[in-house]
C-alpha positions in Angstrom: -33.2 5.0 14.2 -30.9 3.2 16.7 -29.4 -0.2 16.2 -27.4 -2.5 18.4 -24.9 -4.6 16.5 -23.0 -7.5 18.2 -19.6 -8.6 16.7 -17.2 -11.3 17.7 -14.5 -10.0 19.9 -11.5 -8.4 18.2 -8.1 -7.6 19.5 -8.8 -3.9 18.8 -12.1 -2.3 18.1 -12.5 -1.3 14.4 -13.7 2.3 14.1 -15.6 2.4 10.9 -18.3 0.2 9.5 -20.0 0.5 6.1 -23.6 -0.7 5.7 -24.5 -2.2 2.4 -27.5 -3.3 0.4 -25.6 -6.5 -0.4 -23.2 -8.7 1.7 -20.2 -6.9 0.2 -19.1 -3.3 0.0 -21.1 -1.3 -2.6 -20.9 2.2 -3.8 -23.4 4.6 -5.3 -23.2 4.5 -9.1 -23.5 8.2 -9.6 -22.7 9.3 -13.1 -20.1 11.7 -11.8 -18.2 9.2 -9.8 -18.2 6.5 -12.5 -17.0 9.0 -15.1 -14.3 10.5 -12.8 -12.9 7.1 -11.9 -13.0 5.9 -15.5 -10.9 9.0 -16.4 -8.5 8.2 -13.6 -8.1 4.6 -14.8 -7.5 5.7 -18.4 -4.8 8.1 -17.2 -2.5 5.2 -16.0 0.5 5.1 -18.3 2.6 2.0 -18.6 5.3 4.0 -20.3 5.6 6.2 -17.2 5.7 3.1 -14.9 8.3 1.3 -16.9 10.5 4.4 -17.1 10.3 4.7 -13.3 11.2 1.0 -12.9 14.2 1.6 -15.2 15.2 4.6 -13.1 14.9 2.7 -9.8 16.8 -0.3 -11.2 19.7 1.9 -12.4 19.5 4.3 -9.4 21.6 7.0 -10.9 23.2 9.5 -8.6 20.9 12.6 -8.2 23.9 14.9 -8.6 26.1 12.8 -10.9 23.8 10.9 -13.4 26.8 9.1 -15.0 27.1 7.2 -11.8 24.6 4.3 -11.4 24.4 2.4 -8.1 22.3 -0.4 -9.5 21.2 -1.2 -5.9 18.8 0.1 -3.3 19.9 -2.1 -0.5 18.6 -0.6 2.7 21.9 -0.6 4.6 23.6 1.5 2.0 22.7 4.8 3.8 24.7 8.0 4.4 24.1 8.2 8.2 25.9 5.1 9.5 29.0 4.1 11.4 29.5 1.4 8.7 30.9 3.4 5.7 28.5 3.3 2.7 27.9 5.0 -0.6 24.4 6.0 0.3 22.8 4.2 -2.6 19.5 3.6 -0.8 19.3 7.2 0.3 19.8 8.2 -3.3 16.8 6.2 -4.4 14.8 7.8 -1.5 15.8 11.3 -2.7 14.6 10.4 -6.3 11.2 9.3 -5.0 10.9 12.3 -2.7 11.6 14.7 -5.6 9.1 13.0 -8.0 6.3 13.0 -5.4 7.1 16.7 -4.6 6.8 17.5 -8.3 3.2 16.3 -8.1 2.4 19.0 -5.5 2.0 16.6 -2.7 3.1 17.2 0.9 6.3 15.0 1.2 8.5 14.3 4.1 11.2 11.8 5.1 10.2 9.7 8.1 13.5 8.5 9.5 14.1 5.5 11.8 17.1 3.9 13.4 18.2 0.4 12.8 20.9 -1.5 14.7 22.8 -4.7 13.7 25.0 -6.4 16.2 27.9 -8.6 14.9 27.5 -12.0 16.5 31.2 -12.7 16.7 32.6 -9.4 17.9 29.5 -7.9 19.6 30.1 -4.6 17.7 27.0 -2.6 16.9 26.5 -0.9 13.6 23.9 1.9 13.4 21.9 2.9 10.3 19.5 5.7 9.8 16.9 4.7 7.2 14.2 6.8 5.5 10.6 6.2 4.6 9.2 8.6 2.0 5.7 9.8 3.1 3.5 11.9 0.9 0.1 13.2 1.7 -3.0 14.3 -0.3 -5.2 15.9 2.3 -8.9 15.1 2.2 -11.3 18.0 1.5 -14.5 16.5 2.9 -16.0 15.6 6.2 -13.8 12.5 6.5 -10.5 14.3 6.0 -9.3 13.1 9.4 -9.5 9.4 8.2 -6.7 8.0 6.1 -6.3 5.5 3.3 -2.7 4.4 2.7 -1.2 2.9 -0.5 2.4 1.8 0.0 5.3 -0.2 -1.5 8.8 -0.8 -0.3 11.6 0.7 -2.4 14.6 -1.1 -1.0 16.1 -4.1 -2.8 18.2 -7.1 -2.0 20.1 -9.8 -3.9 20.8 -12.1 -1.0 20.6 -15.3 -3.1 23.5 -14.2 -5.3 27.0 -15.4 -4.6 29.1 -13.6 -2.0 26.3 -11.2 -1.2 26.9 -11.4 2.6 30.4 -10.1 2.2 30.0 -7.7 -0.7 26.5 -6.1 -0.5 28.1 -2.7 -0.4 29.2 -3.0 -4.0 27.1 -5.8 -5.6 24.1 -4.9 -7.7 20.5 -5.5 -6.5 18.4 -4.1 -9.3 15.1 -5.3 -7.8 13.0 -4.5 -10.9 10.1 -6.8 -9.8 10.9 -6.7 -6.1 10.0 -4.0 -5.7 10.5 -1.3 -8.3 7.3 -2.7 -9.9 5.2 -1.8 -6.8 7.0 1.5 -6.1 6.6 2.7 -9.7 2.9 1.8 -9.7 2.6 3.7 -6.4 4.3 6.8 -7.9 2.1 6.7 -11.0 -1.0 6.4 -8.8 0.2 9.4 -6.8 0.8 11.4 -10.0 -2.8 10.9 -11.1 -4.7 11.2 -7.8 -2.8 14.3 -6.9 -4.9 16.0 -9.7 -8.1 15.3 -7.9 -9.8 16.2 -4.5 -11.1 13.4 -2.2 -13.2 13.2 0.9 -10.7 11.1 2.8 -7.0 11.8 3.2 -4.7 9.6 1.1 -1.1 8.8 1.9 1.4 7.4 -0.6 4.3 5.8 1.3 7.5 4.2 0.0 9.0 2.1 2.8 12.6 1.2 3.4 14.0 -1.8 5.4 11.3 -4.2 4.2 13.8 -6.8 3.0 15.4 -7.1 6.4 12.1 -7.5 8.3 9.6 -4.8 7.4 11.4 -2.3 9.7 10.2 0.8 7.9 6.5 -0.1 8.0 6.8 -1.4 11.6 8.2 2.0 12.7 5.6 3.9 10.8 2.6 1.8 11.9 3.7 2.0 15.6 4.0 5.8 15.5 0.7 6.2 13.7 -1.0 4.0 16.3 0.6 5.9 19.2 -0.8 9.1 17.6 -4.3 7.5 17.3 -4.3 8.1 13.6 -7.5 6.9 12.0 -6.2 4.7 9.2 -9.1 3.1 7.5 -7.3 0.8 5.1 -3.9 0.0 3.7 -3.1 -1.2 0.2 0.4 -2.7 -0.1 1.9 -3.3 -3.6 4.8 -5.7 -3.4 6.0 -7.6 -6.6 3.3 -7.0 -9.2 5.5 -7.3 -12.3 5.9 -11.0 -13.3 3.4 -13.6 -14.6 4.5 -16.1 -17.3 1.0 -17.5 -17.8 -2.6 -16.1 -17.8 -2.6 -12.8 -16.0 -3.8 -12.8 -12.5 -3.0 -11.1 -9.2 -3.3 -12.3 -5.6 -5.2 -10.1 -3.0 -4.2 -11.3 0.5 -6.1 -10.3 3.5 -6.8 -11.3 7.1 -10.4 -11.8 8.3 -10.8 -8.2 9.4 -9.5 -6.9 6.1 -11.6 -9.0 3.7 -13.8 -5.9 2.9 -10.8 -4.4 1.2 -10.3 -7.5 -1.0 -14.0 -7.4 -1.8 -13.6 -3.8 -2.8 -10.9 -4.8 -5.3 -13.2 -7.4 -6.8 -16.1 -5.0 -7.0 -14.1 -2.4 -8.9 -12.6 -5.1 -11.2 -16.1 -6.0 -12.3 -17.6 -2.5 -12.4 -14.9 -1.0 -14.6 -14.2 -4.1 -16.7 -10.5 -4.5 -15.8 -9.4 -7.6 -17.6 -7.4 -9.2 -14.8 -8.2 -12.2 -12.7 -8.0 -11.7 -9.0 -7.4 -14.4 -6.4 -8.8 -13.4 -3.0 -6.8 -15.2 -0.3 -7.6 -15.0 3.4 -4.4 -15.9 5.1 -3.4 -14.1 8.3 -0.1 -16.1 8.3 1.1 -14.3 5.2 3.1 -11.7 7.2 6.1 -11.3 4.9 5.5 -7.8 3.6 4.6 -4.4 4.9 0.8 -5.0 5.2 1.5 -7.2 8.2 2.9 -4.3 10.2 -0.6 -2.8 10.1 -2.4 -6.1 10.8 -0.5 -6.4 14.1 -2.0 -3.1 15.3 -5.5 -3.8 14.3 -5.6 -1.9 11.0 -7.2 -3.2 7.8 -4.6 -4.0 5.2 -4.1 -6.1 2.1 -1.2 -7.3 0.1 -1.4 -7.1 -3.7 1.1 -9.6 -5.1 1.8 -11.5 -8.3 1.8 -14.8 -6.4 2.5 -15.5 -2.8 3.4 -19.2 -3.3 7.2 -19.0 -4.0 7.2 -22.7 -5.2 4.5 -22.3 -7.8 5.2 -22.0 -11.6 4.1 -18.4 -11.4 7.0 -17.5 -9.1 9.9 -15.5 -10.4 13.1 -17.5 -10.5 15.3 -14.4 -10.2 13.8 -12.9 -7.0 16.5 -11.7 -4.6 19.2 -12.1 -7.2 21.2 -9.7 -9.5 19.1 -11.0 -12.4 15.8 -9.3 -11.2 15.9 -6.9 -14.1 13.3 -5.0 -16.2 13.6 -7.2 -19.2 12.0 -10.1 -17.3 8.9 -8.2 -16.4 5.3 -8.5 -17.7 4.2 -4.9 -18.4 0.6 -5.9 -19.0 0.3 -7.3 -15.5 1.7 -4.1 -14.0 -0.6 -1.9 -16.1 -3.8 -3.8 -15.2 -2.8 -4.2 -11.5 -2.2 -0.5 -11.3 -5.6 0.3 -12.9 -7.2 -2.0 -10.4 -5.4 -0.5 -7.4 -6.1 3.1 -8.5 -9.8 2.6 -9.2 -10.3 0.9 -5.8 -8.4 3.5 -3.9 -10.1 6.4 -5.7 -13.6 4.9 -5.0 -12.8 4.3 -1.3 -11.3 7.8 -0.8 -14.4 9.2 -2.5 -13.8 11.9 -5.2 -15.4 15.3 -4.6 -17.2 16.6 -7.7 -18.0 20.1 -8.8 -21.0 20.2 -6.5 -18.7 19.6 -3.5 -20.9 16.7 -2.3 -18.4 14.1 -1.0 -21.0 11.5 0.2 -21.8 8.7 -2.2 -22.5 5.8 0.2 -26.0 4.3 0.2 -25.9 4.0 4.0 -23.4 5.1 6.6 -22.9 4.2 10.2 -21.5 6.8 12.6 -20.0 5.3 15.7 -19.4 7.9 18.5 -17.2 8.1 20.4 -14.2 6.7 18.5 -11.9 5.0 21.0 -9.0 2.8 19.7 -8.0 2.0 23.3 -10.9 -0.4 23.8 -9.5 -4.0 24.1 -11.7 -7.0 24.7 -11.1 -10.4 26.0 -11.3 -13.1 23.2 -14.3 -14.8 24.7 -16.5 -11.6 25.1 -18.6 -9.9 22.4 -18.6 -6.2 21.7 -21.9 -4.3 21.4 -21.9 -1.1 19.4 -24.7 1.4 19.5 -24.9 3.1 16.1 -27.0 6.0 14.6 -27.9 5.1 11.1 -29.1 7.5 8.3 -30.0 6.5 4.8 -28.0 8.8 2.5 -29.2 7.2 -0.7 -32.2 7.8 -2.9 -33.6 4.2 -2.6 -35.4 2.5 0.2 -33.0 0.2 2.1 -34.5 -3.2 2.9 -32.8 -6.5 4.0 -29.6 -4.6 4.9 -26.4 -6.5 5.8 -23.2 -5.2 7.3 -19.7 -5.5 6.0 
């Protein structure tokens, strides 16, 4: 069967579509998949996560544990012409080692950052590090990538004298963003024990607090290499909620399917956490936006994007953003929601080796990310469709 589908013009042509039996993403409820993902969810340990948050907050020297930097400010790196104690690099080393211990392929993806002093015109150079770990897919979609990410750098710019003394002042960043980074590492620990159809990357970005520099560099390089990034889940500040527990899932229009996937898994696996789906392409103040700008699907998972609401933390970007102010139950449930969604999307491979669990799939060939259309013109895609499920497919809609 051949089908012509017409879509509104996009800046960049999406390369993957999922055909569903309902107007939202659905997945085959095979016994194996349900049980596998239930086991994955039940493996999430809040004790592990809180221990990692404490480690990142204290940021003890890898070689001299009695020395605690208590900051992960991104300019405190070793390779710079502005002398520094390398506190942020130390945190990167800690994350690198932990991810390596899980048996993942881990590498530093370095990037250069330059700051020019407005008064003197002097340039200071900083070499920063993203920590990128990879769980290679084992199925037919191993060339396609899901990313879960969080920024590990911290800042305390709202504290007194920060501008002049950032090289020595603490920036514990327990909520922003040791909470997201620690959840990322716990998710990596668990998923590294399984095999998936798709490739999964776990990335800890640096430079977010100064303008998402780490994710911008990574996304640009991935785009230039024509990497097939299917979706990005960005965990940024998931640790504080003084009231009824809920979490915001922020997407742009092209990424709404990812937010819908979160809602689907919340219901299917009975995760007791309210989710607020927010379609807001103007919410660009975290690492997901670096991928939006290049046409990739990405969402932000955040405790509350409205900084003026009663849900907002009063200690964000101060020296008081410490672990004692966090809401562990929110972190636990958000981590369970994120890992269940990522695992279902990446498609676990069971003992039979059958990695396909979609009801219907659309193959679009050839894949060409270089196609750019004018805003006023539609794009017509010719797709070959095969029903991979056991049920007849009637009244099908696309997502």
